[in-house]
N, C-alpha and C positions, 0 to 999 in steps of 0.2 A: 440596801443590797437585797437581791432576790436569792434566797438560800436554796432554792430550787434549781439555780443555773449550774451547767456541767462545768463551767469555767474554773471554779476554786479547785475541784476535784482534778481537772487536768493540769493546773498550775502545780498542785502537789506532786503530781505524777512526774512533771518535767524536771523537778529538782533532783530526782534519783535516776533520771533516764540517761545522762551522758556516760558513756563507755571510757571516753578520753578526756576527762577534765585536766586542765593544765595544773599539774601538782610538782613539777621538776623543781629541784632545789639547787641544781647546778646546770652548767652548760651541757655536760655529758648526758644527763638525764634528760634535758630539754631536746636534744638531737634525737635521741631514741623515741621519745614521745612523738616528736614531729613525724618520724618515719611511720609510726603505727596509726597515729591520728590521720596522716594524710592518705594511707591505703584505705581506711575505714571511709574517709570522705569520697574518695574515688569511687568506691563501690556504691554509696548511697545515691550520689547525683545522678548516677547512670549514663549510659550512652558513650562512655569513655573507652569501652573494651572493644569497640568496632574496628574492622581492618582500616588501615590508611588506604587512600586511593590516589591515583595520578591527579594533581590538581588541575590539569588541563587549562592553564591560565588563557584567558581571552582579553585581549585588548579592545576596549569600547571607544575611548575618546581621550583627548587631551586638549586642556584649555589653558591658555596664558592668563594668569590671574595678576599680572604686573610683577610683584616681588617673588612670586612662586608659581609653579606649574602644577595644576591639579589634573591627575590622570584618574579614569575610571577603568576597572578591571573587574573580571569576575573568575573565581576559581571553584572547582568541585571539592567539597569538604567530606562528602560520603558518597555512596553509590547513587542516592536519590536526593541530594541536597547539593545546590550551588549558593554561593555567596557573593554578592557584589561589594566592592570595596573601592574606596578613593585613595590615591597615594598623593601626598603633597610634598613636593620638593622645593627647597629654596633655590633660586636662579643662580645665586653666587655660590655654587657648591664647591668645586675644585678639589674636594677631598671627601673621604668616607665620613659620614655623620651618624650619630646616635639617632635611634628611631623610637617614637612613641606610638604606642597603640591607644587610639582614641575612642572611647566607648560612650555612645550618645545614650541619652535617657528616653523616657516615654514621651511621644510626640509624633511629628511626621516622619522621623527617621534620622539617618545619617545627613541628609540634606541640611539639617538645622545646625551643623557645627563645621561644614567644610566651605562656607562662603556661597552657597546657592541661595539662601534666603537672608533677608537683613537680620542682623543680630539683635533682635527686639525680644528674644525669648529667654528663659531661664539658662539656657546652655551657652549663650553668648559667643557663638563661633569659636569655641575653645580650641578645635583642632587647628583653626587658621592661626590663632594667637600662638600656638606652639610652633607652627612652621616659620612665623615671622621672626621667631627667637632662634632659628637655626636648626630645628630639628626636622628630619624626615618623619612625616606622620602618616600612619596607616589607620584609616577610618572605616571600619566594616558597617554594612547594613545588618544589624543585629537581627536574628531570627524573630519574626512576628511584626516587623516594622517596614514602613516605606515599601519597597519593592518586594518585600518578603511577606506581604499580607495576603490572606485569603480574600477573594473577591465575592464569595458567597452569592454569585449569580445564579444559582441553581434553587434558591430559596423562593418560596411563594410569597405573594404580596402581604399576606397577613402572618408571616413568620419574622420574627425579630432575630437579626443577624448578631452573633456574639462577636467580641473582639477576637482577632487572631491570637492575641496573648491569652486570652482566657481559654479558648478552645484548644490550643496547642497544649497549654499547661495541663488541661484536664486529661487530654489524650496521654500525655506522659505520665501523669499520676496513675491513670487506669493501667499503664503498663509497668508500674512500680518504680517509674524513674522521675525525672524532672525536666522541664525546659531549661533550667539552668544548666543541667549537664549537657544538653544538647548545644546550648550557646558556647559552653566551655569548649566542647569537642570542636566546633567551628573555629573558635579563636586559636586552639592549639594547632588546627591544620593550617590556618592562616599564618600563623607564626613560622610553621615550618616552611611555607613558601617565602615568607619575607627573608628568612636566613639565606635563601638562595640570591638575592639581589646583590649586585656588586657595589652598590652606592652606600651600604649601610655598614656600621660597625657592630658585628655580631655579638660582642661582648657587652654592648651599651643599649640594652632594651628597657624601655620604661613604659608604663601604663598610667592612663588618666581616665576616669569615668565619672559620669554624674548620674545620681539616682539609681534606676535600674542599670545603667551602665557602670555605676560604682558598684553593685552587687556583682557584676560580671568581673570588673577589675580585681576585686578582693578574691573571688573564688578561683578565677584563672590564675592569679598570682600565687595562691594558696597551694595549686597543685603543679605549678610549672616555674621551676627556679631558674629558667633562662631570663625571666623578668627580673631586673636589678634594683628598680626603684618604683614606688607606687604612690599615686595620689588619689584618695577616695573622696569625692565630693557628694554631700547630700546622701550618704549611706554609711551610717555608723550608729553604734548604740546597742544595748542589750535587746535581744529579740523581743523580750516580754513587754518593753516599753514602746516599741514601734511596730515591727512586723506582725506581732501577735496582739499588740495592744490598740491598734487603729486599723482602718481600712486601707488595704493595699490590693494591688492587681495580683490575680492568681499566680502570676509568673515568680512572684517572690517566695513562693512556698516549695520546699524540697521534702518529699516524704521521708522521714526517718532521720532527718539532719540533727534533731535534738538528741537522738540515741548516740551520736558521735560526740557532740558537744555543743555548748551554749556559744554565743557569739564571743563572749569573753575568753572562751577556750580557744575556738577556731583562729581567732586573730593572732594566735601564737604561730600559725604555719606561715606568717609573713616574716617573722624575725629570722635573721637579724638585718634583713634589707631596709633600707631607708623608707619611711612611711610618712606621708603628710595627709592629715585629715582636714577638710573644709567643712565648716558647720555654720549656718546662719542661725543668729540668736532667734529669729522668728519662724524657723522652719516648722511648718504645722504637722509634718509626718515623721520628722526624726528629731524629737524634742532635745533641746539643748543639754538639759540636766542628764539624760540618758547618754548623750555623747560625751559629757564630762566624766560620768561614772566609768564608762567603757574605757575611756582613754586613760585614766588612771590605773586601771587593770592592765592595759597594754603596756604602760610604762614599767609596771612590776615585771611582766614577762620579758621585755626587752632586756632589763636588768639582769635576769637569770641567764640570759644569752650573752651577757658581758658587753652589751653595747654602751657606747657613749651617747646618752640620751639627748644631749644638746645638739649633736650634728645629725643624729639619725631619726628622730621622732619629733615630729611638730603638729601642732593642733592650731589652725587658723580659725578662730571665732571671729566672725564679722557681721556687722549690722546689717543683715539681709534675711531673706526667706530661704525657699528651696531653690537655690540657683548656684552657679559657679562664682567663685570669688575671684582667683587668679591673682590676688595681690601679693602673694608669696610663693604660690605653688609652681609657677613658671621658672622662677629663680632657683627653687628647690631642686627642679628636674635638671636645670643647667649645671647646679653645683655638683651633682651626684653623677651625671652622665657625661659631662664634657671634660671632667678632670682627668 
């Protein structure tokens, strides 16, 4: 151990940093904590206090994919921001259906989960898999990926281009905010628009995300109770063991979030809604021991809310790496959103 490293000091400071540790002893206290912690988190991530705008929806294209139809659209999420997204609808619809927000992880972008590329990567076209099971699926291009990347055409040949993720995250940090907040804002505006669609059940909204998309799924759900069921894949565990303990993209960091609560506190913002966590035994960036420890704490928190753990809370440990499992998560969402 290098005793001159600043890390031990910062770890010690982090233990006393949270203003809203989850210490509730009963449901009434837990609900009061949830309101106060949610307000603080809202302020810390940033970008959520901006005015809403007319989404100005634009239809781009519609493609027949056999058992479902994939439409591409674009909406405005802020004065200077537009978001492309795909809407996947089963062909044999006939009635209003539950909807899932599908959040992709790092890679080429949303094209990796909606059937545009072959399902050979860690994301396994999970938006398509959800649609095949009867859901209307909304899959956005998350800020900094795919069509929402900077092209850096202004750089000189001897200059190295950063990733859009890194550059956007550092811009946000210099503004005292986070790219996470920007992504949550986009997602909230997207859900505002989705709730105007006639083909969906407005009270049956779920979310599923992998990796960075799992992060967005967690924090969007934490601040938006319109979401009724949650699947987090490849994003779970104590901050000290993964986000702060291993190398991660800059977009994983939100200035001041530890002053609100650590992961094992913030997860309480999801209760009492159904939650399923997917975790690969060999995931190199979200170690399984950390997942297990955080999940035990999540069970304790859900018990304070009076939840039936057997039906509400699930951990799918599977023999894989950093990837979608799907072996029980799709049925989990069917159980909680089709009933």
